N, C-alpha and C positions, 0 to 999 in steps of 0.2 A: 132806431138810429143809435141810441146809446150803447146797445149791445154790440153793434157793428164797430163803433169807435173803440170800445174796450177790447174787442178781438184784434183790431189793428194794432193797438198799443201793445198788447201782449206779444203779438207776432214780431213787432219791432224790437221789443225788449229781448226776446229769445234770440233773434238774429244777431243782435249786437253782442250778446253774451257768448254765443257760439263762435263769433268771429274772432274772439281772443283766445289764443292757445299759448299760455305763458307770456313770453315777450314777443309774440308774433301774431300778426293779423292774417288769418287764413282766408278771409273773405274781403279782399281789398275793394271790391266794387259795391261798397255800401252807399246808400243814399245819404244825404246830409241829415243830421239829427233835427235841424230846424230850418225853416224857410221864412222869408218875409212875404206874408200875404198882402199884396199891394192893394187889393180891394178893401179889406178891413183895416189896413195899415197897422198890422201887428205881427209879431213873430209867433209862429205856430209850429208844433211838431210836424215833421214831414208826413207822418202816418195819418195826421188829421185832414190832409188834403185829399181831393179826389183826382189829383193829377198823377200820371204815370212818370212824369219827370218834374224837375224843379225850375222850369223856365230858363231864363238866361242869367247866369251868374255874373257878378260884377268883379272886375279886377281893377286895382288902382295903385298908383304910386303913394307911398307913405310920405309924410312931411316931417320935418324936424320937430322934436318935442316942444320947442319954444313956439312953434307955429300951430300947435293943435291943442284941443281942450277936451276934457272928459265930460260928457253930458249924460245925465240921467233922463231917459225918455220912456214914456208909456208904451212905445212901440215894442220894446222887449220886456215890458212889465217892470222896468227899473231894476232888473235883476243884477246888472253889472253896468258900470260906466262905459259909454261908447266913445272911443277916441276918434275925433274927426277934426279936420282943419278948422281954425277959428272962424273963418269967413264962410262956412258952409252950413246949409240948412237941409236936413234930411228930407223935408217935404218936397224940395225941388228935385231931389234924386228920385223920389217916388213918382212925381209927375213925369219925369223923363222916361221912366220904365213903363208907366201906364201908356204914355204916348207911343211907345214902341210896340204896344199891344200885348204886354205881358201881365199875367195875373200873379205869378210868383217870381221871386228871384232869391239868390243867395248872396249875402254880403257879409264878409267875415266879421266885421266889428259888431254887427247886429245878431248874427246867427251862431257865431262861435263864442262860447263863454270867454270873457276877457278878464285880465288881471284886475283886482280891486273890487270884485263883487262880494256878495254876502257869504258865498260858499266857495272859498278858495280851494279846499280839499276836493270838492266836486269838480272844479275846473281842471285840476291836475289829473284827476281820474278820466274825465271826458277827453282831455287832450291826448291821452295815450292812444285813443282810437280815432278821434276826430281830426287831429292835425295830420297824421300820415295819409289819410284818405282824402285830403283836400283835392289832390290831383284828379280824382274821379269826379268831383263836383264840376270841374272845368272841362270834363270830357263831353262837351256839348257842341251842337252845330254852331252856336254863336256865343261870343263872350263880349260883354260891354266893358270897355276899358277907359278909365280916366287916367290919361298919361301925365297930367299935371297935378294930380292929387285928387282925392275923392271929392266929387261934387264941384270941382273947379273948372272954369273954362280952359280950353286948350290953349297953351302958350308954349311954342317951341322956339328955342334959340340956341345958337352955338354955345357949347359948354355944358348944356344940360346932360349930355352923356357922361360927363366926368363927375357929376354929382353923386354922392353916396345915396341920395334919395331918388335918383332916376328910376323910373319903372324898368328900364333896361338893365339896371345894375342890382336890383334886389333879387335875393336868392329864390324867394318863393315864386316869382313870376315866370320862372323857367317852365313851370307846369301849368301856367294860366293862359296859354296861347289860344286854345280852342281851335276849331276848324275854320271859323270865320270870325271877323272882329268888327264890332261897331265902336267907333271912337266917340265917346261922349264929350260934350263941351265944344264940339266943332261948330263952325259957322260956314255959310256958303262961300265966303271969301277967306276962310281960314287956311292955315298952313297945309292941312291934309289934302287940299285941292290943287296943290302946286304940281306942275308938270315936270317930268324928268328932264335933265339937262343933256343926257346923251343916250345912245342906243343900249347901254348896259343898265338902264333903269336906275341911274344914279340921280340924286336930287341935290339941290344947292345946300340944303340943310341935312347934315349927315344922319340925324336922327330919323328922318323920313326914309332914307335908303335902308336903314337898319329895320325899321318897322315893316316896310313893304316886303322884305325878304325873310321875315320871321319863319323859322322852320316849325313844322309840326313834329311831334315825337316820332322818331324812327329808330333804326338799328345802328345809328352812328354814335357809338358810345364815346369815342374820344372827342368828337366835335361837341357833344353835350357837356363833357367834363371841361373842355377848353372854355366853353361859354361860362360855366360856373366859376372858373378861375377868376374871371373878371368881376364877379358879383360879390356883394356884401350882405351881411345879415346882422341883426342886433344880437342874436344868440349864435355863436359859431356853429353849433350842431345843426342849426336850421339849413345850412348849406348841404349837409348830407341828407337830411329829411326831404329837402326840396327836389332831390334827384330820384325819389322812389318811383314815381310813375314813368318819367322819361326813360328810365333804365329797365323797363319791362320786368317788374317783379312778379313772381308767382304768388308770393306772400309778401307782407310788408312788416318790417320791425315796428314795434310800438315806439311812441315818442317819449323821450325822457330829457328834460331840459338840461340836466346836469351831467348827462352821459359824456364820456370822453369821445373825441373825434375819431380815434382809431377804433374804439369799440363800436361806435355807430356805423362806421364804414364797413367793418367786418360783418356786422349783422346785415347790412344792405347787400353786400356782395354775396353772402350766403343765401339771400332771398331772391337774387336775380335769376332770370331765365338762363339756363345753362348755355344756350347759344350766344348769349352776351358775355358770359364769363370767359368763354373760350378765347375771346379776342384779347383778353389780358395775357393768356398763355402764349399765343402765336404772334401778336403784334406789338405788345409792350416790350421795348428793347433791352431792358435789364432786369435783373432779379429784384424782387421786393426786399426792402430793408427792414421789414418787421418779422413777425413770426412765420410768415409765408413767403417763400421765394418765388412761387409761380405767378404771383400777382402783386401789383404795386401797393404801397401804403397810401393812406389819405394824403399825407404830406407830399409824397411823390406826385400824385395826380393833380395836386393843387399848386405846386411850386415849380414843376419842371415841364419842358416842352413835351407835347404828346404826339404820338404817331398819327399818321393819316389813317382813317378807317378803310378797311378792305373787307371783302366778302369771304372770310375764312369760315369753314364749316366744321362743326364738331360740337361736343358738349362736355363741359366739366361738371361732374356730379359731386354733390356734397352729402356726406354721411353725418347726420346730426349726432348719433350716438358716439361715434369715434371722433367727431369734430375734425374730419379730414376730407380732402377732395381727391378725386381720382379721374383719370382720363383713359378712355379705351379707344385706341386708334392706331394708325400706322406707326411702327417703331423700327428703328435701325440701331442695333446694339453698338455698332462701331462705324463711324464715318469721320474722315479727316477733313477738317475745315481749314482753308488756307487763304491768305491775302486780305483778311479783315481786321488785322491788328491795328493799323494806323487809321486815324480819322481823315476826312477830307477837309482841307483848309477852306474850301468854298462851301462846305456843307452839303455837297452833292451826294447822291447815292454811291456806294462803294461796291466794287466788283471783286469777287473772290472765286474760289473753286471748292467743290465738294468732291473728295476722292473716296470711292468705295470699292470693295471687292464683291464680285458675284459669287454664286454657289460653287463655281468651278475655279475660283481663285484668280480670275481675270480682273485687272484693275480698270476702273472706268472713272472718267473725270467729267464733272458737270459745272456749268457756269451758274453762280449764285450772286445775289446782291443783298446788301444791307441798306435799308432806307433810313438808317440812323447813324449816329457817330459813336455809339458805344463800342469799345474795342472787343473783338473776339480773338483771343490768342490762338495762333496756329497750334493745332493739336487734334487729338482723337476725342470724340464726344459720342454720347448717346443722343439720338435725334427722335423727336416726336413730330409727326406730321398731321396736318388737317385732312379733312375729307376721308372717304372710304375708297381705297385704291381700286376696289371692284367697280366703283361708279365713276369717280373722277380722279385725276392725278392730284397728288398733294403739292400745292404751291408754297405753302407756308410751313416753316419748321421751327420748333423750339430746340435750342442747343443746350445740353446739360450733361450732368454726370449721373451714372447709374449707381444707386446706393443699395445696400442689402435690403432684402425683402421687397424687391421690385418697387423701390422708391426712386423718384426722379427729382433731382435738384436742378432747377433752371439756371442757366448762365446768361443767355441772350436769345436772339431770333435772327433768322434770315429768310429770304424767299428765293425760289428758283428764278433764274434770269427772265424767263418768259414761259408761256404755256407749252410751247413746243419742247423746251428743255424739260419741263415737268413731265410731259408725256413720254419722252425718251427715257427719263429716269424710271418712270412707272413700269415701263416694259421689262425692266430687269427683274421685277418681282421679288426684290430682296427685302422690302418693307413688310413686316409681319404685324398683324393686329395683336396688340398687347394691352394688358391692364396695368397701368402705372399709378401708384399713389404719389400725389404731388406734394412736395414738402415746401 
């Protein structure tokens, strides 16, 4: 048995070591370093369990510092103080989880090394790997959620959504939704059993409506970012880190508490699935204001209105060695965009025209729309389109200027007025598949 445990420990050590490549985690689907063994009531290394998963993780609202206390507990061997609400007993949380039928669970304050322990350097090193991969811990069938604070009975009232300590407003809980949710602290006559007041599944207490409609991670990048706009975090960079799993990364940047927001955002975008990155190119309405024009800065996505998500197809590829991005897809070297200079006073979609010449020199005009208010001056532009025209017509287009060495500088975006207009345009066959470096 001891030999088997040593083998597991060594395998776990090697896996975590291989998962780190510089400042990137190349194996994001790591199991948690530790779990709470509810039977023995102690925190144990995950590799020491006989379980293929880690039970049901616990998500909870944090409480104000004045309402919590740091306790030393034998559950985690008193290795670090555990921050919990002053009126909470960890034994009752354990009983709750046992009654739900779980042998193991993951609770951040117990299983993730906290500030103030004996080995602060070790905490910082572990957090590089453990904090970014928290999202995978919650990638479970069920998550137990304490909406009113860890271990506290459920209490919902108007105004809770406005609190900086609300579960719905914390940055980390974006990725703690799970596939199904168990609300801890509820009672048979509690607020979670209220009936909707209309056919649209709205409840008298707004927080219930929001909870019942919680989305699971999807490909809606801008709705996820819009959700994060409304959230808060103790450390500003946590808002970037909390988006790692919801934005479909292939790899994940390591966690650095003192990293600048723009550096953290750049690292996250570079790690994102290319099919998510392409939505910045074709849907975000204006050029980035940082070192990259093809995608927005962190300040832009957190402070400005975001576009509606749409199903544009394509991929932006990142070259690590050159630190540049490129797109290969439909390209029109010269197209005249008209009618999108002025914004709409009512904020409605704006209608314009795209004028192009075919290979025979004949002029063709197509109806286009801008679903945003960013002005596109009348003039001639280079256009990049989504999709592969051999498969589907391009509906979404990035407007920009062609620079030397096949470099593309984005200005804005538009869409064809409808799918029929896109098909009519596609039949011209003037869009050529090109490789463009995005600046």
